[in-house]
C-alpha positions in Angstrom: -10.8 -22.7 -37.9 -13.7 -24.5 -39.0 -16.1 -21.5 -38.3 -14.0 -19.3 -40.6 -16.1 -17.4 -43.1 -13.4 -15.6 -45.1 -9.9 -16.5 -45.8 -7.4 -14.5 -47.7 -4.0 -16.7 -48.1 -0.7 -15.4 -49.4 1.7 -18.4 -49.5 5.3 -19.1 -51.3 5.9 -22.8 -51.3 9.4 -23.4 -52.4 10.2 -27.0 -51.4 6.8 -28.8 -51.1 4.2 -30.0 -53.9 2.9 -27.8 -56.4 -0.1 -26.1 -55.1 -3.2 -26.6 -57.4 -7.0 -26.6 -57.2 -7.1 -30.3 -56.1 -4.6 -29.6 -53.4 -6.8 -26.5 -52.0 -10.0 -28.1 -52.4 -8.8 -31.2 -50.2 -6.8 -29.2 -47.7 -8.8 -26.0 -47.3 -12.1 -26.0 -48.8 -13.3 -29.3 -47.6 -12.2 -28.7 -44.2 -13.8 -25.2 -43.8 -17.4 -25.8 -44.3 -18.6 -22.4 -43.4 -16.0 -20.8 -45.6 -17.8 -18.3 -48.0 -15.0 -16.3 -49.3 -11.6 -17.5 -50.3 -9.0 -15.2 -51.9 -5.4 -16.6 -52.6 -2.2 -15.7 -54.1 0.0 -18.7 -54.1 3.3 -19.5 -55.9 5.1 -22.7 -56.1 8.7 -23.3 -57.0 10.2 -26.7 -57.7 13.5 -27.8 -59.0 13.2 -29.0 -62.3 16.2 -31.6 -61.7 14.8 -35.1 -61.5 11.2 -34.1 -62.4 9.6 -36.2 -64.8 5.8 -34.7 -65.4 5.4 -31.1 -64.6 2.1 -29.7 -65.5 1.1 -27.2 -67.9 -1.0 -23.9 -67.5 -3.8 -25.8 -68.7 -3.4 -28.7 -66.5 -3.3 -26.3 -63.5 -6.3 -24.5 -64.8 -8.3 -27.9 -65.1 -7.7 -28.6 -61.1 -9.9 -25.8 -60.5 -13.1 -27.0 -62.3 -14.9 -27.0 -58.9 -14.0 -23.4 -58.1 -17.2 -22.1 -59.6 -17.8 -19.0 -57.9 -14.0 -17.8 -58.4 -12.2 -16.7 -61.4 -8.9 -18.4 -61.0 -5.7 -17.2 -62.9 -2.8 -19.3 -63.3 0.8 -19.0 -64.8 3.3 -21.9 -65.4 7.0 -21.0 -66.0 10.0 -23.2 -66.7 13.3 -21.3 -66.1 16.3 -23.5 -67.4 19.0 -21.1 -66.1 17.6 -21.4 -62.6 16.7 -25.0 -63.0 13.3 -24.1 -61.5 9.6 -24.5 -62.4 7.3 -21.7 -61.1 3.6 -22.0 -60.8 1.6 -18.9 -59.7 -2.2 -19.2 -58.7 -4.4 -16.4 -57.7 -7.8 -15.5 -57.5 -9.3 -12.6 -59.4 -9.7 -9.7 -59.0 -6.0 -9.5 -57.5 -6.3 -7.6 -54.3 -2.7 -7.3 -53.3 -0.4 -3.9 -53.7 2.5 -5.9 -55.4 2.9 -8.4 -58.1 5.9 -10.5 -58.1 8.3 -12.1 -60.7 6.1 -11.1 -64.1 7.3 -13.2 -66.9 6.6 -13.1 -70.7 3.7 -15.6 -69.9 2.1 -13.0 -67.7 -1.8 -13.7 -68.4 -2.8 -9.9 -68.3 -5.7 -8.5 -66.7 -6.6 -5.3 -64.9 -5.0 -4.8 -61.7 -6.0 -1.5 -60.1 -4.5 -2.1 -56.6 -1.0 -2.7 -57.6 1.7 -0.2 -56.5 4.8 -2.5 -57.3 5.7 -4.7 -60.0 8.8 -6.9 -60.1 9.8 -8.5 -63.4 11.7 -11.8 -64.0 13.4 -12.0 -67.5 14.2 -15.2 -68.4 14.0 -15.0 -71.5 14.2 -11.5 -72.4 11.0 -9.4 -72.6 9.9 -8.1 -76.0 8.2 -4.7 -76.6 4.7 -6.2 -76.8 5.2 -7.5 -73.3 5.8 -3.9 -71.9 2.6 -2.7 -73.7 0.8 -5.3 -71.9 2.0 -4.4 -68.5 1.5 -0.8 -69.2 -2.4 -1.7 -69.8 -2.6 -4.0 -66.8 -1.1 -1.5 -64.3 -2.7 1.6 -64.9 
């Protein structure tokens, strides 16, 4: 795989570490020296129980400072009822046909390829949220 020039990665991580830019750089980018194009959509979900320092969205964005040729979007959510922390990171433009678990902290953007949208409502959605969704998914 060290000769790979393009990689598209979709990954759901439910029980491991939070995947961020440092993790991707160390475990993928640095090991694939010929990689020219890297697109990804990664969701990390960890239990809030026994967690002391969970990163903010800004913390996650800062881990991508070496990804100069990519626009990286991140979205961090804490769900107390589900006792979960969700971190969603993806390269933009987004190329998949669906977008899962959109919450009130959805960062927006224009998603022309999306055909299915799934919402996650903790806390409840506001009117402005639906306006943003309508603009993002034409």
